[in-house]
C-alpha positions in Angstrom: 119.8 114.8 106.3 120.4 113.1 109.7 118.4 110.3 111.5 119.1 109.0 115.0 117.6 105.8 116.4 118.4 102.9 118.7 118.4 99.3 117.7 116.8 97.0 120.3 116.6 93.2 120.6 113.1 93.2 118.9 114.6 94.9 115.8 117.2 92.2 115.4 114.6 89.6 116.0 112.2 91.0 113.4 115.0 91.2 110.8 116.1 87.6 111.5 112.5 86.2 111.2 111.8 88.4 108.1 115.0 87.1 106.4 114.1 83.5 107.3 110.6 83.8 106.0 111.9 85.1 102.6 114.6 82.4 102.3 114.0 79.6 99.7 116.2 77.3 101.8 114.0 77.7 104.9 110.9 77.2 102.9 112.3 74.0 101.4 113.4 72.7 104.8 110.0 73.4 106.2 108.2 71.5 103.4 110.7 68.6 103.4 110.4 68.1 107.1 106.7 68.1 107.0 106.6 65.7 104.1 109.1 63.3 105.8 106.9 63.2 109.0 103.8 62.6 107.0 105.5 59.8 105.0 106.7 58.2 108.3 103.2 58.4 109.7 101.6 56.9 106.6 104.2 54.1 106.6 103.4 53.4 110.3 99.7 53.2 109.4 100.4 50.8 106.6 102.7 48.6 108.7 100.2 48.2 111.5 97.1 48.1 109.4 96.8 44.3 109.3 98.1 43.6 112.8 97.1 46.2 115.3 94.1 48.6 114.7 95.0 50.7 117.8 98.4 51.5 116.4 96.9 52.3 113.0 94.6 54.8 114.7 97.5 56.2 116.7 99.5 56.9 113.5 96.4 58.3 111.8 96.1 60.7 114.7 99.7 61.7 114.5 99.3 62.1 110.8 96.5 64.6 111.3 98.4 66.5 114.0 101.4 66.9 111.8 99.3 67.8 108.8 97.4 70.5 110.7 99.9 71.7 113.3 103.4 71.5 111.8 103.4 75.0 110.5 102.8 76.4 114.0 105.4 74.2 115.5 108.0 75.1 112.8 107.4 78.8 113.3 107.6 78.4 117.1 110.9 76.5 116.9 112.5 79.0 114.5 111.4 81.9 116.7 112.9 80.3 119.8 116.1 79.6 117.9 116.4 83.2 116.6 115.7 84.7 120.1 118.6 82.6 121.6 120.9 83.5 118.6 120.2 87.2 119.0 120.8 87.2 122.8 124.1 85.3 122.3 125.6 87.3 119.4 124.0 90.8 119.4 123.4 91.6 123.0 126.2 94.1 123.1 124.5 96.2 120.4 121.1 96.6 122.1 120.3 100.2 122.9 123.2 101.7 121.0 122.6 105.0 119.4 122.8 104.8 115.6 123.1 107.8 113.3 122.5 107.8 109.6 123.6 110.8 107.5 122.5 111.0 103.9 124.9 112.9 101.7 125.0 113.1 97.9 126.0 109.6 96.9 126.7 108.0 100.3 125.0 107.0 103.5 127.2 107.5 106.6 126.3 105.1 109.4 127.8 106.0 112.8 127.6 104.2 116.1 129.7 103.3 119.1 131.7 100.7 117.0 132.7 103.3 114.3 131.7 104.9 111.1 130.8 103.4 107.7 130.5 105.1 104.4 128.0 103.2 102.2 127.6 104.0 98.5 124.0 104.4 97.6 124.7 102.6 94.3 125.4 99.4 96.4 121.9 99.3 97.9 119.9 96.6 96.1 116.5 97.2 97.6 114.6 98.4 100.6 112.2 95.9 102.2 109.5 97.8 104.0 107.4 96.2 106.7 104.9 97.9 109.0 107.6 98.5 111.7 111.0 98.5 109.8 113.0 99.4 106.8 115.6 96.8 105.8 118.2 98.4 103.4 119.8 95.4 101.6 123.3 95.9 100.1 125.0 94.0 97.4 127.5 92.6 99.9 124.8 90.8 101.8 124.8 93.3 104.7 121.6 95.0 105.8 120.8 98.2 107.7 117.9 97.8 110.1 115.9 101.0 110.6 112.8 101.2 112.8 110.1 103.3 111.1 108.9 104.9 114.3 111.8 107.4 114.1 111.7 110.9 112.7 112.8 111.4 109.1 112.6 107.7 108.1 110.0 108.4 105.4 112.1 111.3 104.0 115.2 109.0 103.9 113.2 106.3 102.1 112.0 108.8 99.5 115.5 110.2 98.9 116.9 106.7 98.4 114.1 105.9 96.0 114.9 109.1 94.1 118.5 107.9 93.8 117.3 104.6 92.2 116.9 102.2 95.1 113.9 99.9 94.6 111.3 99.5 97.4 109.7 96.1 98.1 106.6 96.7 100.3 106.0 93.7 102.6 103.2 95.1 104.7 101.3 91.8 104.8 104.4 89.8 105.8 104.1 87.2 108.5 106.2 84.2 109.5 
């Protein structure tokens, strides 16, 4: 079985954002930053409560803005960061033809850079979103496969038959 596809900038971006949204470290960073800002605003309200009512209302307003809008700001900031990161480090790989060949116990990945033979037993799981399959390996590497190509569903089913777990993430969002 053979699949050919091209990896574009949007594919790398989707993978980076998906990985960040699944990361416990990023989730902790997000909640810690929000909590720190809320504590600082509450402290500002308490300090100015007796002396300056205008500043108390200012900090109360900032508190509400942080409480309601920090999630959007955090997502926007991370998206901007990942766009810049991808353009800097992966721009040479945009549009390259990728070929995956599934043989008995290996997946052969070929592109302009070379050829890799990947043992199917080293695939930990397949994360499936609406637009991509992410094949996670035990070494930490991941194959990014856009699902709009021909034969992707057949590849997924053959990998499942070989014992690779599928983790559906159709309702995923960052």
